[in-house]
C-alpha positions in Angstrom: 0.0 0.0 0.0 3.0 2.3 0.4 2.8 5.2 -1.9 -0.7 4.2 -3.1 -3.0 5.1 -0.2 -2.9 8.5 1.5 -2.6 7.6 5.2 -1.7 11.3 6.0 -5.3 12.3 4.9 -6.7 10.4 7.8 -7.3 11.9 11.2 -5.1 10.2 13.8 -8.0 8.6 15.6 -9.5 7.2 12.4 -6.1 5.8 11.3 -5.7 4.2 14.7 -9.2 2.6 14.5 -8.5 1.3 11.0 -5.0 -0.2 11.8 -6.4 -1.8 15.0 -8.7 -3.9 12.9 -5.9 -5.3 10.6 -5.1 -8.0 9.8 -8.6 -9.2 9.7 -11.9 -9.1 7.9 -12.3 -5.4 8.0 -12.6 -3.2 4.8 -12.0 0.5 4.8 -12.4 3.0 2.0 -9.1 5.0 2.0 -8.1 8.0 0.0 -5.5 7.4 -2.7 -2.4 9.3 -3.5 -3.2 9.6 -7.2 -0.8 6.8 -8.1 -3.6 4.2 -8.2 -4.5 3.5 -11.8 -7.9 4.8 -13.1 -8.9 1.2 -14.0 -8.9 0.5 -10.2 -10.4 3.8 -8.9 -12.9 4.6 -11.7 -14.6 7.9 -10.8 -13.4 7.7 -7.2 -10.4 9.2 -5.3 -10.4 6.3 -2.8 -10.3 2.5 -2.8 -11.5 -0.2 -0.5 -8.6 -1.8 1.4 -8.2 -4.8 3.6 -5.2 -6.5 5.2 -6.2 -10.2 5.2 -5.5 -12.6 8.1 -6.3 -15.6 5.8 -3.2 -17.7 5.5 -3.7 -18.6 1.8 -4.1 -14.9 0.9 -1.1 -14.0 2.9 1.0 -16.7 1.1 -0.3 -15.5 -2.3 0.7 -11.8 -1.5 4.1 -12.9 -0.3 4.7 -15.1 -3.4 3.6 -12.2 -5.6 5.5 -9.6 -3.6 2.8 -7.1 -3.2 -0.9 -6.3 -2.6 -3.7 -8.0 -4.6 -6.4 -6.1 -6.5 -9.7 -7.9 -6.6 -13.4 -7.4 -6.8 -16.1 -9.3 -5.1 -16.5 -12.9 -6.2 -20.0 -12.3 -7.5 -21.7 -9.9 -10.1 -23.6 -7.0 -8.6 -26.9 -8.1 -7.1 -26.0 -11.8 -7.1 -25.5 -13.9 -4.0 -21.8 -14.2 -2.8 -19.9 -17.0 -4.4 -19.2 -19.5 -1.5 -17.1 -22.0 -3.5 -14.6 -22.1 -6.4 -17.4 -23.7 -8.5 -19.7 -20.8 -7.9 -16.9 -18.3 -8.9 -16.3 -20.3 -12.1 -20.1 -20.3 -12.8 -20.2 -16.5 -12.5 -17.0 -15.7 -14.4 -16.0 -18.7 -16.4 -13.5 -18.0 -19.1 -12.9 -14.5 -17.9 -10.9 -15.9 -15.0 -7.1 -15.8 -15.3 -6.7 -17.9 -12.2 -8.5 -19.0 -9.1 -7.3 -19.6 -5.5 -9.4 -22.5 -4.4 -8.9 -22.3 -0.6 -11.2 -22.6 2.4 -13.4 -19.5 3.1 -12.6 -17.3 6.1 -15.7 -18.5 7.9 -17.8 -15.4 7.9 -21.5 -15.8 7.1 -21.9 -12.4 5.5 -19.6 -10.0 3.5 -17.4 -7.8 5.7 -18.5 -4.4 6.9 -17.1 -1.5 4.8 -16.3 1.8 6.6 -15.1 5.2 5.4 -11.6 5.7 6.8 -12.1 9.4 6.9 -15.2 9.4 9.0 -15.7 5.9 10.3 -19.2 5.8 8.8 -20.5 2.4 7.8 -20.9 2.2 4.0 -22.0 -1.5 4.0 -23.3 -3.1 7.1 
């Protein structure tokens, strides 16, 4: 995330609250520095960020040598994909690869919060 996310834009108490939740299943929308490509940010000046505690995701990031960029494993409005087969059903040939590993154990998608305000964006 170094050089990509604008940690200095966050009030100290908000940054502390965010960092206290990581690693873990907590997603925060964080301002970018402007170095994040447009194909990731779209019309936004922030991105949703998470530092995973999932051992397979950690291993993949370490093998790759950096952060991963991903989207949800389901099209907008569709139920979450709870298996590799469901992801393949949704995306098929559009997949470049698939990490088929156990899920993290949550019943629902993670809460998403605004890192600047702490407001809940998705409960």
